[in-house]
C-alpha positions, -999 to 999 in steps of 0.1 A, spaced: 85 833 -369 103 800 -379 137 793 -363 168 790 -385 187 757 -381 225 753 -388 248 723 -391 286 720 -388 305 714 -420 337 695 -412 353 703 -446 351 741 -442 352 739 -404 323 763 -402 285 763 -396 262 763 -425 225 771 -426 201 742 -431 180 747 -462 150 725 -472 127 726 -502 90 715 -504 99 680 -516 120 673 -486 94 686 -463 67 664 -479 90 634 -476 94 641 -439 57 646 -434 47 614 -452 73 595 -433 61 609 -400 25 599 -409 35 564 -418 56 559 -387 27 572 -365 2 549 -382 25 519 -377 31 528 -341 -6 532 -335 -14 499 -352 12 482 -330 -2 497 -299 -38 487 -308 -27 452 -318 -7 447 -286 -35 461 -265 -61 438 -281 -38 409 -276 -28 415 -240 -59 434 -228 -96 422 -232 -124 446 -241 -156 446 -220 -174 427 -248 -147 401 -250 -148 397 -212 -186 392 -214 -183 366 -242 -156 348 -223 -177 346 -191 -206 334 -212 -185 306 -227 -172 296 -193 -208 295 -180 -218 274 -209 -190 249 -203 -200 248 -166 -237 241 -175 -227 213 -199 -205 198 -172 -234 199 -147 -257 185 -174 -234 155 -180 -232 149 -142 -270 149 -140 -273 126 -170 -248 102 -153 -271 101 -122 -302 95 -144 -284 68 -164 -276 50 -131 -312 52 -121 -323 39 -155 -298 10 -153 -315 0 -120 -350 3 -134 -341 -17 -166 -324 -44 -145 -355 -48 -123 -377 -47 -154 -358 -76 -170 -350 -97 -140 -382 -93 -119 -412 -78 -137 -408 -93 -172 -396 -126 -157 -426 -129 -134 -450 -123 -162 -431 -146 -185 -422 -118 -210 -390 -118 -229 -364 -94 -214 -354 -64 -236 -317 -68 -248 -293 -42 -234 -281 -35 -270 -317 -25 -279 -321 -2 -249 -288 16 -255 -284 17 -293 -278 51 -309 -293 64 -341 -281 51 -375 -280 69 -408 -270 105 -412 -248 124 -387 -274 140 -364 -247 162 -347 -229 178 -376 -245 211 -368 -224 212 -336 -191 209 -355 -166 237 -361 -168 252 -326 -143 253 -297 -165 230 -276 -180 209 -304 -170 175 -289 -186 185 -255 -218 197 -271 -222 168 -295 -215 141 -269 -239 157 -244 -267 158 -270 -259 122 -281 -262 110 -245 -294 129 -240 -309 114 -272 -300 79 -261 -314 85 -226 -347 98 -241 -349 67 -263 -343 44 -232 -370 62 -213 -395 56 -242 -385 19 -244 -389 15 -206 -423 33 -207 -435 9 -234 -422 -20 -214 -441 -9 -183 -473 -5 -203 -468 -41 -214 -462 -52 -178 -494 -34 -167 -514 -52 -194 -498 -85 -184 -505 -79 -147 -541 -71 -154 -544 -103 -175 -526 -123 -147 -550 -109 -121 -579 -119 -143 -565 -153 -149 -559 -159 -111 -595 -149 -103 -609 -172 -130 -588 -204 -125 -607 -230 -104 -587 -226 -71 -609 -235 -41 -626 -266 -28 -663 -265 -39 -676 -276 -5 -663 -262 28 -644 -286 50 -668 -281 79 -697 -293 57 -680 -325 46 -689 -359 59 -659 -373 42 -638 -372 10 -652 -403 -6 -631 -408 -37 -604 -392 -57 -592 -390 -93 -580 -422 -109 -590 -459 -111 -617 -468 -85 -643 -495 -80 -676 -487 -96 -704 -489 -70 -729 -504 -94 -708 -529 -115 -681 -535 -89 -655 -533 -116 -623 -512 -117 -631 -481 -137 -615 -447 -142 -630 -420 -120 -625 -387 -137 -632 -364 -107 -635 -361 -70 -664 -371 -47 -672 -350 -17 -698 -366 7 -721 -341 24 -757 -340 36 -784 -332 11 -788 -294 6 -752 -286 15 -741 -254 -4 -718 -258 -34 -695 -230 -43 -681 -219 -76 -643 -226 -76 -635 -196 -98 -650 -167 -118 -667 -176 -150 -700 -180 -169 -725 -208 -163 -726 -227 -196 -750 -256 -185 -774 -260 -156 -795 -291 -166 -797 -329 -163 -792 -337 -200 -759 -354 -196 -759 -391 -189 -750 -401 -154 -744 -366 -140 -780 -359 -130 -786 -323 -122 -753 -307 -129 -736 -273 -136 -707 -265 -159 -688 -232 -156 -666 -218 -183 -637 -200 -166 -618 -190 -197 -582 -198 -205 -593 -233 -214 -607 -242 -180 -641 -256 -172 -654 -270 -139 -683 -295 -135 -705 -300 -104 -728 -331 -106 -756 -350 -87 -771 -317 -74 -803 -315 -54 -812 -281 -70 -796 -251 -87 -789 -216 -75 -778 -203 -109 -790 -205 -145 -774 -207 -179 -752 -178 -191 -751 -163 -156 -718 -148 -145 -705 -161 -112 -676 -152 -89 -654 -175 -69 -672 -184 -37 -707 -178 -50 -733 -205 -41 -743 -222 -73 -763 -252 -61 -768 -277 -34 -757 -313 -28 -780 -341 -39 -780 -376 -53 -795 -371 -88 -784 -392 -117 -761 -422 -114 -753 -417 -77 -753 -441 -47 -756 -414 -20 -757 -376 -15 -724 -362 -26 -708 -338 -51 -689 -352 -80 -665 -325 -91 -644 -324 -123 -620 -299 -140 -613 -297 -177 -583 -280 -193 -587 -276 -231 -613 -303 -231 -592 -328 -212 -602 -340 -177 -574 -333 -151 -570 -340 -114 -589 -314 -94 -567 -320 -63 -540 -297 -78 -564 -267 -77 -572 -263 -40 -545 -239 -30 -570 -210 -27 -587 -221 6 -568 -249 22 -539 -249 46 -509 -271 39 -521 -295 66 -556 -297 51 -542 -301 16 -519 -329 25 -547 -346 44 -570 -343 13 -542 -355 -9 -537 -387 12 -574 -395 12 -578 -388 -26 -550 -412 -34 -567 -442 -18 -581 -466 -44 -615 -472 -29 -651 -473 -42 -665 -442 -58 -701 -430 -52 -710 -427 -90 
């Protein structure tokens, strides 16, 4: 049973019964619904603004974790860049300098990538700058590693070539010191033993007993082992590559033959006095690109400083040669 409501009428100074029709009731009902909806919306909006949902909390933690990971990544890249700087510096100032290779410019090592924007896909996000800069640093670092790897490949190739060069170049005295009677004559103008005139002597004469072993002064291939060259008698020529050739003349007999490969220190023949020779000795010459050069500069492989200086003094004396 619905209750009856009254209101006080000040004009008649009496209570009058409240009456309402359907239209009024509908208005009140619609107003109540609208106010309730508005109130509910405000509560939801305020709640969503001041309070996070479990899903939002999870997304926020994921974002914070991503920012932390990118920060750690940038710290690690800084450490790697420091190591790369050290490697690149040694590469330019030690390795490439030693093997006479041009250093790689720093601008070439650290240059970015031209053309289109490679990082546009990272734009439009809260941490776009962080993500884009990290990826850019990583790309440049990868490029530096590739350049350094290629440089080391080149250094390895140069090192192998240098090792081959050092083994081939004529670098030892062709007769051992203990086998020498004396160092008879050096490179330069000397008195000819037959004509007694001053004549250019294009090699070095080592006096030793007949049959004394003669050693190859460097790795190479025997190009001649014959007596078909005027004045040299039985002689050997070794092609060492890189423009170097060594000649061993006035031999007693050979221990190698033409086109044979020899190593530094191999016995290639024995001291004699064949050809235009006054006494048993070895006449030794070195050619560089077809030009005769002073052999005294190529004995660093088996002589001490004292022995070399002694040899240098004797070779500089303008005496009589033996051929």
